[in-house]
Every structure is written in structure tokens, then in C-alpha cells.
C-alpha positions in Angstrom: 14.9 -10.7 7.7 12.5 -10.9 10.7 15.4 -11.5 13.0 17.2 -8.5 11.6 14.1 -6.4 12.1 13.8 -7.5 15.7 17.5 -6.7 16.3 17.0 -3.3 14.7 14.1 -2.4 17.0 16.1 -1.5 20.1 18.7 0.2 17.8 15.9 2.4 16.3 14.4 3.0 19.7 17.7 4.3 21.0 18.4 6.3 17.9 15.1 8.1 17.5 14.4 8.2 21.3 17.8 9.9 21.8 17.1 12.2 18.9 13.8 13.3 20.4 15.5 14.0 23.7 18.5 15.9 22.5 16.7 18.3 20.2 16.4 21.8 21.5 14.4 23.5 22.9 13.3 20.9 25.3 9.6 20.1 25.4 8.0 19.1 28.7 4.5 17.8 28.9 2.2 18.0 31.9 -1.4 18.2 32.7 -3.7 18.2 35.7 -6.5 15.8 36.2 -9.8 17.5 36.7 -11.9 15.5 39.2 -15.1 16.6 37.3 -13.8 15.3 34.0 -11.9 12.1 35.0 -13.4 9.9 32.3 -12.5 12.5 29.6 -9.0 12.7 31.0 -8.7 8.9 30.9 -9.8 8.8 27.3 -7.4 11.6 26.4 -4.5 9.7 28.1 -5.4 6.5 26.2 -5.6 8.4 22.9 -2.3 10.1 23.5 -0.4 7.1 24.8 -1.9 4.2 22.8 -4.1 5.2 19.9 -2.1 8.1 18.4 1.1 6.2 18.1 -0.8 3.3 16.4 -2.4 5.8 14.0 0.9 7.4 13.3 2.5 4.0 12.6 -0.2 3.2 10.1 0.2 6.7 8.5 4.0 6.2 8.4 3.6 2.8 6.7 1.3 4.4 4.1 3.8 7.2 3.6 6.6 4.6 3.2 4.8 3.0 0.3 3.8 6.3 -1.2 7.6 7.2 -1.3 8.2 4.1 -3.3 5.4 5.2 -5.6 6.8 8.7 -5.9 10.2 7.2 -6.9 8.4 4.9 -9.4 6.8 8.0 -11.0 10.2 9.7 -11.1 11.4 6.7 -13.1 8.5 6.9 -15.5 6.5 4.1 -14.1 2.8 4.1 -13.0 2.7 2.7 -9.4 0.0 0.5 -8.0 -0.6 0.2 -4.3 -2.1 -2.7 -2.4 -2.2 -4.7 0.8 -1.9 -8.5 1.3 -1.2 -11.2 3.8 2.2 -12.9 3.8 1.8 -16.6 4.6 -1.8 -15.7 5.6 -0.5 -14.1 8.8 1.4 -10.9 8.3 -0.4 -7.9 6.8 1.7 -5.8 4.5 1.3 -2.8 2.3 3.1 -2.6 -1.0 3.8 -0.3 -4.0 4.6 -1.9 -7.4 5.1 -1.1 -11.0 4.7 -4.4 -12.7 5.3 -4.4 -16.4 7.8 -1.5 -16.3 11.5 -2.4 -16.5 13.8 0.0 -14.6 17.5 0.6 -14.8 19.6 -0.5 -11.9 20.1 3.1 -10.8 16.3 3.8 -11.0 15.4 0.8 -9.0 18.0 1.7 -6.3 16.3 5.1 -6.0 12.9 3.3 -5.7 14.2 0.9 -3.0 15.9 3.6 -0.9 13.3 6.4 -1.3 11.4 5.6 1.9 14.5 5.3 4.0 15.6 8.8 3.0 12.2 10.6 2.7 10.4 9.1 5.7 13.3 9.8 8.0 13.8 13.3 6.7 10.2 14.2 7.1 10.0 12.5 10.5 13.0 14.3 11.9 11.7 17.6 10.5 8.4 17.0 12.2 10.3 16.2 15.4 12.1 19.5 15.3 9.4 21.7 16.9 9.2 21.3 20.7 5.8 19.6 20.8 4.4 16.3 22.0 4.6 15.1 18.4 8.3 14.8 18.8 7.9 11.9 21.2 4.8 10.4 19.5 6.9 10.0 16.3 9.6 7.8 17.9 7.7 4.5 17.5 6.5 5.2 14.0 10.0 6.1 12.9 11.3 3.0 14.6 8.7 0.9 12.7 9.8 2.5 9.4 13.4 1.9 10.3 12.7 -1.8 10.9 10.5 -2.0 7.9 13.2 -0.8 5.6 15.1 -4.0 6.1 13.5 -5.5 3.0 14.4 -2.4 1.0 18.0 -2.6 2.2 18.2 -6.3 1.4 17.0 -5.6 -2.2 19.6 -2.7 -2.4 22.5 -5.0 -1.4 21.4 -7.7 -3.9 20.9 -5.2 -6.7 24.3 -3.5 -6.1 26.0 -6.8 -6.9 24.3 -6.9 -10.4 26.0 -5.6 -13.5 25.3 -1.9 -14.3 23.2 -2.7 -17.4 20.8 -4.9 -15.5 17.1 -4.1 -15.9 14.7 -4.7 -13.0 10.9 -5.2 -12.9 9.1 -4.8 -9.6 6.2 -7.2 -9.1 3.7 -7.8 -6.3 5.8 -10.7 -5.1 9.2 -9.1 -5.4 11.3 -8.2 -8.4 12.7 -9.8 -11.5 15.9 -8.8 -13.3 17.5 -9.4 -16.7 21.0 -8.6 -17.9 21.1 -6.2 -20.9 24.6 -6.4 -22.4 25.9 -2.9 -23.4 25.5 -2.0 -27.0 
């Protein structure tokens, strides 16, 4: 999945970067450097160029997991949120509803909710001609790449019989076949 994520990064960059550029009206950003406030201007540039995209990426990842939780609530489950290290290296956030078995359809909604909701909200926030339009490109690309796991689960679950029940756990998901009555 990591390879797919890396391959999707330039695709997402082209997709969301192009989207930011083709939206109308066009936004142009310029500022002048005041020689009396050079240090302040340097901090402003660092914040705009480096820190604000990082902050927006973190907020987008949190929103991604909240969308899973929102879908869990829709399905009648009580979501729990957390963070952990995968293989003691990669920090991840997660939403889970351990103990609650969902139908195949419900679990597909849970898996795809962030793909739909984060992108809809992100594109809506890109609509006004502001600097935010361009600052959202990297966070939306990060979400796009981060959805790979959700898409893998979706493809796997689509192959299961319609009456399959699925439980989300902190480590992944479990499923059982429920023969029709």
C-alpha cells in the first residue's frame, strides 16, 4: 500500500493543484517586504509556506478520522478515536467501533466516508479566491494518498457475500458470513 500511496502523490498533486489553478475567479497573492519589519515578514512567510500546510494536513487527518466516526454513528455504532505507531515507526490516527458488527453496506459507507466528505469540504473551501485555495492542495493530496487503505478495504469487502457482517477493530476488521434466513 505504501508504494500505491507514493505513486498517488504526484497524481493527487496534479489533480488538486490543477483544480486550485482552474477555479475562477483567479486569486493572486503578493506582498511587499517592509525593511523595518523584515523579521516579522520572514516569520510570516515561514508560517504561510511551511507551518500552515503542516497544520492543515494534521487537521485534515483528524477530519478524515472524524468522518469515519460520523459514518459509524450513522450505522448505530459508538466510535472511539486514537493514535498509535505502526511497526514503532509510522504514527497513525484511527477511528474504530470494536464490538459493533455492521452490515456490508454500512461498513462500505464507513470506509468511503472520508474520501467523499473530505474532498467535498476541501473543494468547497477552495472555491473562494483566497490563499487557502493553494494551502489546501497538500492537505487534500495527503488525504487522497491516505485513503488507499480505505479503498483496499472497500475492494476486499465488495468481494464478500451481501449478508456478511463486519466488525472494525483497532488492528483492522473482522468479518463473518451470515447466511440469509
